[in-house]
NUVEX-552974 format. One line per field, with one value per atom (N, C-alpha, C): atom name; x, y, z. Coordinates in steps of 0.001 Angstrom, whole numbers, plus 500000, padded with zeros to 6 digits. Layout:
! NUVEX-552974
site <- [CA / ...] .
east <- [X / ...] .
north <- [Y / ...] .
up <- [Z / ...] .
This chain:
! NUVEX-552974
site <- [N / CA / C / N / CA / C / N / CA / C / N / CA / C / N / CA / C / N / CA / C / N / CA / C / N / CA / C / N / CA / C / N / CA / C / N / CA / C / N / CA / C / N / CA / C / N / CA / C / N / CA / C / N / CA / C / N / CA / C / N / CA / C / N / CA / C / N / CA / C / N / CA / C / N / CA / C / N / CA / C / N / CA / C / N / CA / C / N / CA / C / N / CA / C / N / CA / C / N / CA / C / N / CA / C / N / CA / C / N / CA / C / N / CA / C / N / CA / C / N / CA / C / N / CA / C / N / CA / C / N / CA / C / N / CA / C / N / CA / C / N / CA / C / N / CA / C / N / CA / C / N / CA / C / N / CA / C / N / CA / C / N / CA / C / N / CA / C / N / CA / C / N / CA / C / N / CA / C / N / CA / C / N / CA / C / N / CA / C / N / CA / C / N / CA / C / N / CA / C / N / CA / C / N / CA / C / N / CA / C / N / CA / C / N / CA / C / N / CA / C / N / CA / C / N / CA / C / N / CA / C / N / CA / C / N / CA / C / N / CA / C / N / CA / C / N / CA / C / N / CA / C / N / CA / C / N / CA / C / N / CA / C / N / CA / C / N / CA / C / N / CA / C / N / CA / C / N / CA / C / N / CA / C / N / CA / C / N / CA / C / N / CA / C / N / CA / C / N / CA / C / N / CA / C / N / CA / C / N / CA / C / N / CA / C / N / CA / C / N / CA / C / N / CA / C / N / CA / C / N / CA / C / N / CA / C / N / CA / C / N / CA / C / N / CA / C / N / CA / C / N / CA / C / N / CA / C / N / CA / C / N / CA / C / N / CA / C / N / CA / C / N / CA / C / N / CA / C / N / CA / C / N / CA / C / N / CA / C / N / CA / C / N / CA / C / N / CA / C / N / CA / C / N / CA / C / N / CA / C / N / CA / C / N / CA / C / N / CA / C / N / CA / C / N / CA / C / N / CA / C / N / CA / C / N / CA / C / N / CA / C / N / CA / C / N / CA / C / N / CA / C / N / CA / C / N / CA / C / N / CA / C / N / CA / C / N / CA / C / N / CA / C / N / CA / C / N / CA / C / N / CA / C / N / CA / C / N / CA / C / N / CA / C / N / CA / C / N / CA / C / N / CA / C / N / CA / C / N / CA / C / N / CA / C / N / CA / C / N / CA / C / N / CA / C / N / CA / C / N / CA / C / N / CA / C / N / CA / C / N / CA / C / N / CA / C / N / CA / C / N / CA / C / N / CA / C / N / CA / C / N / CA / C / N / CA / C / N / CA / C / N / CA / C / N / CA / C / N / CA / C / N / CA / C / N / CA / C / N / CA / C] .
east <- [519950 / 520795 / 521377 / 521387 / 522046 / 523125 / 524378 / 525502 / 525919 / 525753 / 526133 / 527353 / 528402 / 529563 / 529500 / 530238 / 530210 / 531612 / 531682 / 532841 / 532288 / 533029 / 532501 / 533394 / 533035 / 533822 / 533666 / 534786 / 534793 / 534480 / 534706 / 534689 / 533422 / 532275 / 531015 / 530787 / 530317 / 529959 / 528807 / 528848 / 527825 / 526407 / 526194 / 524846 / 524418 / 525355 / 525039 / 524593 / 524952 / 524715 / 523245 / 522278 / 520880 / 520421 / 520831 / 520415 / 521063 / 522321 / 523003 / 522358 / 522090 / 521457 / 520082 / 519301 / 517979 / 518102 / 519078 / 519280 / 519709 / 520538 / 520949 / 519768 / 518949 / 517758 / 516844 / 516658 / 515813 / 516399 / 517704 / 518364 / 518245 / 518460 / 518364 / 516948 / 515958 / 514574 / 514341 / 515093 / 514954 / 515488 / 516393 / 517028 / 516545 / 515667 / 515158 / 514483 / 514520 / 513875 / 512389 / 511951 / 510538 / 509754 / 510324 / 509636 / 509828 / 510670 / 510900 / 512256 / 512776 / 514035 / 515265 / 515073 / 516213 / 516666 / 517944 / 518497 / 519465 / 519337 / 520255 / 521481 / 522656 / 523916 / 524693 / 525114 / 525918 / 527324 / 528314 / 529717 / 530405 / 531009 / 531546 / 532771 / 533686 / 534833 / 534459 / 533267 / 532664 / 533531 / 534293 / 535018 / 533997 / 534445 / 533529 / 532992 / 531882 / 531284 / 530434 / 530648 / 529797 / 529712 / 530836 / 530829 / 529909 / 529999 / 529164 / 527700 / 527435 / 526053 / 525425 / 526183 / 525716 / 525417 / 526328 / 526144 / 524879 / 524655 / 523438 / 522190 / 522255 / 521104 / 520823 / 521874 / 521698 / 520987 / 521456 / 520845 / 519401 / 519150 / 517794 / 516837 / 517363 / 516535 / 516402 / 516960 / 516861 / 517894 / 518922 / 519966 / 521001 / 521855 / 522956 / 524223 / 524928 / 526127 / 527374 / 528258 / 529585 / 530584 / 531394 / 532387 / 533754 / 534471 / 535839 / 536742 / 537585 / 538526 / 539886 / 540445 / 541654 / 542913 / 543012 / 544219 / 543905 / 544832 / 544631 / 544613 / 545366 / 545422 / 544450 / 543554 / 542693 / 541909 / 541240 / 540428 / 541310 / 542392 / 543276 / 543981 / 544405 / 545222 / 544439 / 543241 / 542533 / 541205 / 540482 / 539160 / 539343 / 538778 / 538880 / 538021 / 538423 / 537687 / 536182 / 535775 / 534341 / 533613 / 534350 / 533736 / 533775 / 534496 / 534660 / 533343 / 532431 / 531181 / 530388 / 530313 / 529600 / 530329 / 531635 / 532422 / 532159 / 532245 / 532037 / 530617 / 529637 / 528242 / 528031 / 528642 / 528487 / 529202 / 530373 / 531064 / 530201 / 529618 / 528770 / 527526 / 526989 / 525774 / 526045 / 527308 / 527664 / 527411 / 526942 / 526762 / 528111 / 529055 / 530387 / 531384 / 532537 / 533624 / 534869 / 535420 / 536630 / 537755 / 538764 / 539933 / 541057 / 541529 / 542583 / 543908 / 544802 / 546032 / 547158 / 546823 / 547833 / 547948 / 549167 / 549371 / 548966 / 549343 / 549135 / 548241 / 547415 / 546587 / 547497 / 547180 / 547961 / 547486 / 548140 / 547696 / 547497 / 548451 / 548342 / 547101 / 546869 / 545702 / 544403 / 544372 / 543162 / 542875 / 543906 / 543705 / 543222 / 543761 / 543301 / 541847 / 541479 / 540090 / 539164 / 539561 / 538742 / 538611 / 539690 / 539638 / 538673 / 538683 / 537767 / 536313 / 536075 / 534719 / 534208 / 535034 / 534602 / 534470 / 535333 / 535274 / 533960 / 533439 / 532235 / 530949 / 531065 / 529903 / 529235 / 527894 / 527115 / 527005 / 526992 / 526883 / 527729 / 528133 / 528857 / 528000 / 527865 / 527221 / 528343 / 528340 / 529392 / 528787 / 529106 / 528716 / 529840 / 529624 / 530719 / 530254 / 531082 / 530748 / 531101 / 531637 / 531924 / 533277 / 534055 / 535368 / 536323 / 537275 / 538214 / 539185 / 539925 / 540877 / 541866 / 542252 / 543188 / 544642 / 544925 / 546292 / 546987 / 546317 / 546946 / 546617 / 545618 / 545224 / 544367 / 543433 / 542616 / 541441 / 541246 / 540144 / 538841 / 537798 / 536464 / 536435 / 536989 / 536969 / 537736 / 538835 / 539613 / 538791 / 538038 / 537220 / 536090 / 535485 / 534435 / 535000 / 536155 / 536759 / 537079 / 537605 / 537922 / 536646 / 535567 / 534302 / 533811 / 533845 / 533366 / 534214 / 535537 / 536422 / 536115 / 535685 / 535355 / 533928 / 533198 / 531830 / 530820 / 531189 / 530286 / 529455 / 528127 / 527285 / 527513 / 527444 / 527681 / 526450 / 525964 / 524897 / 525551 / 525534 / 526128 / 525078 / 525449 / 524587 / 525267 / 524674 / 525175 / 523988 / 523169 / 521947 / 522239 / 521248 / 521363 / 521752 / 522711 / 523148 / 524236 / 524576 / 525640 / 526972 / 527831 / 529148 / 530134 / 531388 / 532465 / 532841 / 533459 / 533900 / 534879 / 534851 / 535755 / 537197 / 537992 / 539396 / 539662 / 538630 / 538798 / 539276 / 539912 / 540314 / 540093] .
north <- [809110 / 809288 / 807939 / 807687 / 806511 / 806992 / 806651 / 807052 / 805864 / 806034 / 805010 / 805495 / 804692 / 804987 / 804084 / 804440 / 803654 / 803257 / 802080 / 801635 / 800952 / 800977 / 800319 / 800493 / 799761 / 799766 / 801089 / 801579 / 802814 / 802521 / 801297 / 800929 / 800159 / 800657 / 800006 / 800116 / 799042 / 799085 / 800072 / 800841 / 801879 / 801319 / 800122 / 799543 / 799103 / 799020 / 798639 / 799817 / 801023 / 802202 / 802376 / 802280 / 802459 / 801442 / 800189 / 799160 / 799397 / 799793 / 800069 / 801279 / 802317 / 803514 / 803175 / 802373 / 801987 / 801197 / 800310 / 799519 / 800421 / 801411 / 802359 / 803216 / 803659 / 804439 / 803629 / 802353 / 801484 / 801339 / 801131 / 800996 / 802284 / 803427 / 804705 / 804926 / 804428 / 804547 / 803894 / 802857 / 802175 / 803017 / 803930 / 804736 / 806185 / 806528 / 807895 / 808330 / 809612 / 810182 / 809856 / 809152 / 808762 / 809674 / 810849 / 811773 / 811454 / 810473 / 810074 / 810573 / 811612 / 812181 / 811480 / 810464 / 809772 / 810546 / 810765 / 811472 / 810556 / 810463 / 809700 / 810550 / 810016 / 810657 / 809698 / 810165 / 809372 / 809919 / 809032 / 809430 / 808805 / 809654 / 809174 / 809978 / 809308 / 809991 / 810527 / 810317 / 810755 / 810493 / 809399 / 808975 / 808595 / 808508 / 808105 / 806709 / 806396 / 805084 / 805011 / 803966 / 803664 / 804807 / 805447 / 806507 / 807663 / 808089 / 809207 / 808809 / 807596 / 807123 / 807072 / 806598 / 806561 / 807979 / 808906 / 810293 / 810894 / 810643 / 811152 / 810531 / 809235 / 808554 / 809094 / 809389 / 809972 / 811314 / 812156 / 813475 / 813363 / 812434 / 812243 / 811784 / 811074 / 810587 / 811636 / 812817 / 813871 / 813754 / 812935 / 812745 / 813850 / 813786 / 814730 / 814055 / 814722 / 814152 / 814690 / 813772 / 814119 / 813610 / 814517 / 814162 / 814093 / 813001 / 812832 / 812899 / 813920 / 814101 / 813596 / 812567 / 811922 / 812796 / 813806 / 814633 / 816015 / 816922 / 818297 / 818389 / 817511 / 817565 / 816598 / 816007 / 814938 / 815353 / 816481 / 816874 / 817093 / 817808 / 818139 / 816902 / 815993 / 814871 / 813601 / 813478 / 812200 / 812279 / 813370 / 813481 / 813766 / 812885 / 813049 / 814224 / 814898 / 816086 / 815862 / 814699 / 814468 / 814220 / 813910 / 813696 / 814912 / 815949 / 817136 / 817849 / 818030 / 818710 / 817988 / 816660 / 815899 / 816020 / 815871 / 816005 / 817364 / 818418 / 819772 / 819959 / 819407 / 819531 / 818817 / 817637 / 816892 / 817581 / 818154 / 818913 / 820093 / 820773 / 821937 / 821528 / 820348 / 819883 / 819290 / 819017 / 818360 / 819263 / 818652 / 819363 / 819542 / 818651 / 818710 / 818152 / 818802 / 818318 / 818210 / 817004 / 816753 / 816492 / 817356 / 817168 / 816648 / 815455 / 814854 / 815586 / 815531 / 816333 / 815722 / 815176 / 814624 / 815561 / 815859 / 816734 / 816037 / 814757 / 814030 / 812802 / 812568 / 811365 / 810150 / 809101 / 807875 / 806897 / 805768 / 804669 / 805102 / 805851 / 806265 / 807141 / 808075 / 808959 / 808164 / 807226 / 806427 / 805535 / 804928 / 804079 / 804901 / 806116 / 806998 / 807404 / 807670 / 808027 / 806859 / 805652 / 804474 / 804276 / 804491 / 804352 / 805369 / 806598 / 807620 / 807268 / 806751 / 806313 / 805303 / 804312 / 803264 / 803794 / 804714 / 805297 / 806031 / 806657 / 807476 / 806725 / 805481 / 804749 / 803857 / 803830 / 802821 / 801553 / 801762 / 800666 / 801022 / 800008 / 800208 / 799697 / 800509 / 800090 / 799751 / 798531 / 798078 / 797754 / 798571 / 798275 / 797385 / 796085 / 795117 / 793823 / 793308 / 792069 / 790824 / 790984 / 789854 / 789212 / 789708 / 789111 / 789451 / 788523 / 788766 / 789906 / 790371 / 791458 / 791119 / 792159 / 791984 / 792028 / 792236 / 792217 / 793573 / 794597 / 795919 / 796722 / 796321 / 797043 / 798248 / 798547 / 799740 / 799607 / 798432 / 798233 / 797928 / 797776 / 797537 / 796333 / 795214 / 794008 / 794222 / 794964 / 795245 / 796051 / 797032 / 797866 / 797030 / 796162 / 795280 / 794393 / 793811 / 792945 / 793734 / 794945 / 795778 / 796119 / 796420 / 796727 / 795512 / 794376 / 793161 / 792849 / 793029 / 792790 / 793758 / 794973 / 795981 / 795836 / 794866 / 794648 / 795607 / 796250 / 797179 / 796379 / 796445 / 795724 / 796235 / 795316 / 795645 / 795296 / 796281 / 796055 / 795964 / 794781 / 794613 / 794928 / 795780 / 796161 / 795680 / 794696 / 794202 / 793564 / 794411 / 793892 / 792939 / 792102 / 791192 / 791987 / 791469 / 792115 / 793151 / 793482 / 794463 / 793868 / 794735 / 794278 / 795433 / 795049 / 796028 / 796109 / 797222 / 797362 / 796251 / 795836 / 794790 / 795200 / 794240 / 794493 / 795039 / 795214 / 795749 / 794669 / 795088 / 794161 / 794818] .
up <- [234161 / 232995 / 232590 / 231311 / 230770 / 229819 / 230116 / 229267 / 228412 / 227106 / 226136 / 225378 / 225363 / 224533 / 223311 / 222283 / 221055 / 220625 / 220053 / 219302 / 218065 / 216991 / 215803 / 214598 / 213583 / 212351 / 211599 / 211112 / 210320 / 208861 / 208469 / 207052 / 206665 / 207111 / 206741 / 205240 / 204644 / 203224 / 203055 / 201986 / 201765 / 201861 / 201316 / 201321 / 202724 / 203670 / 205051 / 205907 / 205502 / 206331 / 206720 / 205791 / 206207 / 207262 / 207126 / 208092 / 209456 / 209454 / 210723 / 211396 / 210617 / 211199 / 211766 / 211057 / 211555 / 212861 / 212931 / 214148 / 215308 / 215023 / 216062 / 216517 / 215568 / 215922 / 216840 / 216517 / 217337 / 218751 / 218821 / 220118 / 220930 / 220293 / 221010 / 221532 / 220805 / 221239 / 222589 / 222892 / 224185 / 225342 / 225022 / 226066 / 226081 / 225157 / 225047 / 226338 / 226614 / 227798 / 227761 / 228770 / 228832 / 229762 / 230065 / 230942 / 232412 / 232708 / 234096 / 234594 / 233950 / 234390 / 233851 / 233031 / 232442 / 231207 / 231115 / 229981 / 229259 / 227966 / 227141 / 226866 / 227160 / 226837 / 225953 / 224796 / 223883 / 223836 / 223972 / 224004 / 222804 / 221960 / 220690 / 220270 / 219603 / 218990 / 217599 / 217167 / 215902 / 214673 / 214704 / 213512 / 212444 / 211205 / 210137 / 210436 / 209841 / 210027 / 211278 / 212068 / 213216 / 214222 / 214525 / 215546 / 215151 / 213900 / 213441 / 213331 / 212851 / 212773 / 214167 / 215144 / 216526 / 217022 / 216784 / 217239 / 216637 / 215345 / 214701 / 215328 / 215647 / 216250 / 217654 / 218419 / 219753 / 219647 / 218751 / 218578 / 218093 / 217165 / 216641 / 217735 / 218729 / 219838 / 220945 / 220712 / 221718 / 222819 / 222579 / 223578 / 223565 / 224552 / 224728 / 224201 / 223292 / 222681 / 223357 / 223751 / 224258 / 223225 / 222698 / 221690 / 222355 / 222102 / 222569 / 221341 / 221305 / 220202 / 220687 / 220040 / 220547 / 220618 / 219755 / 219738 / 219179 / 219411 / 218942 / 217421 / 216757 / 215286 / 214614 / 215376 / 214859 / 213611 / 213673 / 212517 / 211292 / 211467 / 210350 / 209779 / 210654 / 210183 / 209865 / 210404 / 210301 / 209562 / 209735 / 209118 / 207627 / 206802 / 205349 / 204896 / 203806 / 203361 / 203201 / 202670 / 202477 / 203805 / 204874 / 206173 / 207079 / 206656 / 207496 / 207812 / 206850 / 207198 / 208296 / 208223 / 209249 / 210589 / 210577 / 211802 / 212453 / 211648 / 212175 / 212707 / 212006 / 212448 / 213778 / 213939 / 215187 / 216345 / 216087 / 217134 / 217560 / 216590 / 216880 / 217683 / 217414 / 218086 / 219467 / 219757 / 221016 / 222214 / 223296 / 224563 / 225255 / 224941 / 225542 / 224532 / 224421 / 223570 / 224446 / 224513 / 225286 / 224293 / 224283 / 223420 / 224309 / 224003 / 224823 / 224589 / 225571 / 225511 / 224685 / 223551 / 222645 / 221450 / 221059 / 219900 / 218606 / 218496 / 217247 / 217437 / 216422 / 216390 / 216224 / 216899 / 216811 / 217858 / 217912 / 218770 / 220229 / 220786 / 222189 / 222406 / 221498 / 221613 / 221471 / 220521 / 220312 / 221516 / 222080 / 223252 / 224444 / 224592 / 225677 / 225457 / 224213 / 223906 / 224235 / 223843 / 224143 / 225652 / 226389 / 227849 / 228454 / 227943 / 228449 / 228127 / 226922 / 226568 / 227598 / 227894 / 228819 / 230249 / 230625 / 231970 / 232209 / 231164 / 231308 / 230959 / 230514 / 229989 / 231024 / 230945 / 231665 / 230818 / 229502 / 228535 / 227322 / 226571 / 225321 / 224170 / 223141 / 221904 / 220925 / 220428 / 219518 / 218159 / 217166 / 215788 / 215265 / 215432 / 215353 / 214716 / 213823 / 213128 / 213931 / 215116 / 215991 / 215789 / 214842 / 214600 / 215736 / 216028 / 217131 / 216799 / 217809 / 217581 / 216463 / 215732 / 214621 / 215034 / 216313 / 216781 / 216800 / 216297 / 216263 / 217519 / 218256 / 219471 / 219135 / 220023 / 219866 / 218923 / 218327 / 217402 / 218129 / 217350 / 217898 / 218836 / 218404 / 219236 / 220535 / 220474 / 221683 / 222687 / 222191 / 223073 / 223677 / 222883 / 223402 / 224514 / 224285 / 225303 / 226573 / 226427 / 227594 / 228370 / 227649 / 228316 / 229095 / 228467 / 229144 / 230369 / 230247 / 231393 / 232538 / 232204 / 233212 / 233733 / 233212 / 233655 / 233048 / 231950 / 231260 / 230269 / 230363 / 229407 / 227979 / 227027 / 225618 / 224793 / 224029 / 223062 / 221687 / 221082 / 219756 / 218696 / 217768 / 216651 / 215378 / 214735 / 213446 / 212729 / 212091 / 211470 / 210315 / 210008 / 208869 / 207631 / 206905 / 205673 / 205868 / 207115 / 207353 / 206914 / 206408 / 205936 / 205991 / 206034 / 205909 / 204439 / 204054 / 202659 / 202304 / 201076 / 200581 / 200864 / 201312 / 201591 / 202977 / 203775 / 205127 / 206062 / 207098 / 208161 / 209472] .
């Protein structure tokens, strides 16, 4: 079994999505079950952007999806209406759903979710532009640094032409 967790930007530019998805599909192909008893497990908080694209790529590769929901109110308070159908579909497709014991979504819940991702991961997939942490904590760069400090290998996915939406940080 290979357990891959994901961290990544939520604010991918629309024109970047196909290239990021293709890069994730290619990466998942390397970990796909080759008939030798290896099972691909993808662990994701299924937030919009990178997390959901990763989850879709895991499922497309025949992998097992584990969803980590940071808080009890996460779907209601955080998932935007246009993202709800995808969120619900991914939860339904998941082999396991872990809802953390936080009532409300927020920094503490997100940091706990990131810690659980790293605890369960053999590797981290980072859909990341390589920029350093923004100082708020819990962002993509912070998770990459925590993984590296813990000795977890990181696969960075940022294909040529990938970008975040204008005004993002």
